C-alpha positions in Angstrom: -77.0 -17.3 168.8 -78.3 -19.0 165.5 -77.9 -15.8 163.7 -74.4 -15.4 164.7 -73.5 -18.9 163.1 -75.4 -18.3 159.9 -73.4 -20.1 157.0 -70.7 -21.3 159.3 -71.5 -25.1 159.2 -70.3 -25.8 155.7 -69.2 -29.3 155.0 -67.7 -30.1 151.7 -69.3 -33.1 150.1 -67.1 -33.5 147.1 -63.2 -33.7 146.6 -61.6 -30.4 147.2 -59.7 -28.9 144.3 -57.3 -26.0 143.9 -60.2 -23.6 143.3 -61.6 -24.3 146.9 -58.3 -23.9 148.5 -58.0 -20.5 146.8 -61.4 -19.6 147.7 -60.5 -20.2 151.4 -57.5 -18.1 151.0 -59.4 -15.3 149.3 -61.9 -15.4 152.3 -59.0 -15.3 154.9 -57.5 -12.2 153.2 -60.9 -10.6 153.0 -61.4 -11.3 156.7 -58.2 -9.5 157.4 -59.2 -6.5 155.3 -62.4 -6.3 157.3 -60.7 -6.2 160.6 -58.4 -3.6 159.4 -61.5 -1.6 158.4 -63.0 -1.9 161.7 -59.7 -0.8 163.3 -59.4 2.1 161.0 -63.1 3.2 161.7 -62.6 3.0 165.5 -59.4 5.1 165.2 -61.2 7.8 163.3 -63.9 7.8 166.1 -61.3 8.1 168.7 -59.7 11.1 166.7 -63.0 12.8 166.3 -63.8 12.2 169.9 -60.6 13.6 171.0 -61.1 16.6 168.8 -64.5 17.3 170.1 -63.3 16.9 173.7 -60.7 19.5 173.2 -63.3 22.1 172.3 -63.8 23.9 175.5 -66.2 26.6 174.1 -68.8 24.0 173.6 -69.8 22.2 176.6 -72.2 20.0 174.9 -69.7 18.5 172.7 -68.1 16.7 175.7 -71.1 14.2 175.8 -70.8 13.8 172.0 -67.1 13.1 172.5 -67.8 10.5 175.2 -70.3 8.8 173.0 -67.8 8.7 170.2 -65.3 7.0 172.5 -67.9 4.4 173.5 -68.6 3.7 170.0 -64.9 3.5 169.3 -64.4 0.8 171.6 -67.7 -1.0 170.4 -66.5 -1.0 166.9 -63.2 -2.4 167.9 -64.6 -5.1 170.0 -67.1 -6.1 167.1 -64.3 -6.2 164.6 -62.0 -8.4 166.7 -64.9 -10.6 167.6 -66.0 -11.1 163.9 -62.5 -11.7 162.9 -61.9 -14.5 165.5 -65.1 -16.2 164.8 -64.5 -16.3 161.0 -60.9 -17.3 161.5 -61.8 -20.2 163.8 -64.6 -21.3 161.3 -61.9 -21.2 158.3 -59.4 -23.0 160.3 -61.8 -25.9 161.1 -62.9 -26.0 157.5 -59.3 -25.9 156.2 -58.5 -28.7 158.7 -61.6 -30.7 157.6 -60.5 -30.4 153.9 -57.0 -31.5 154.7 -57.9 -34.4 156.5 -60.5 -35.3 153.9 -57.7 -35.1 151.2 -55.4 -37.2 153.2 -57.9 -40.0 153.9 -58.5 -40.6 150.0 
């Protein structure tokens, strides 16, 4: 579990400036792009699996198609999981930055 939390316990020790806000926004946008990449990859696996499943002449490809569908679901779940973890982390960091700025 410690490997999954690597680098997510960042606490700013200085006053947060515009550059830091922009870095948080860039990270949020990169997180969304990464989620879309996972979704795109899972859809490509799904399409490839459906195409392999439709080949009736090759019975061995049916198992490969089922394996592709399993990996499609796994990719999608991993992508959504990573997106939500980083989104929560950024949200707590952003709220910590906001509260630190209002206190001073």
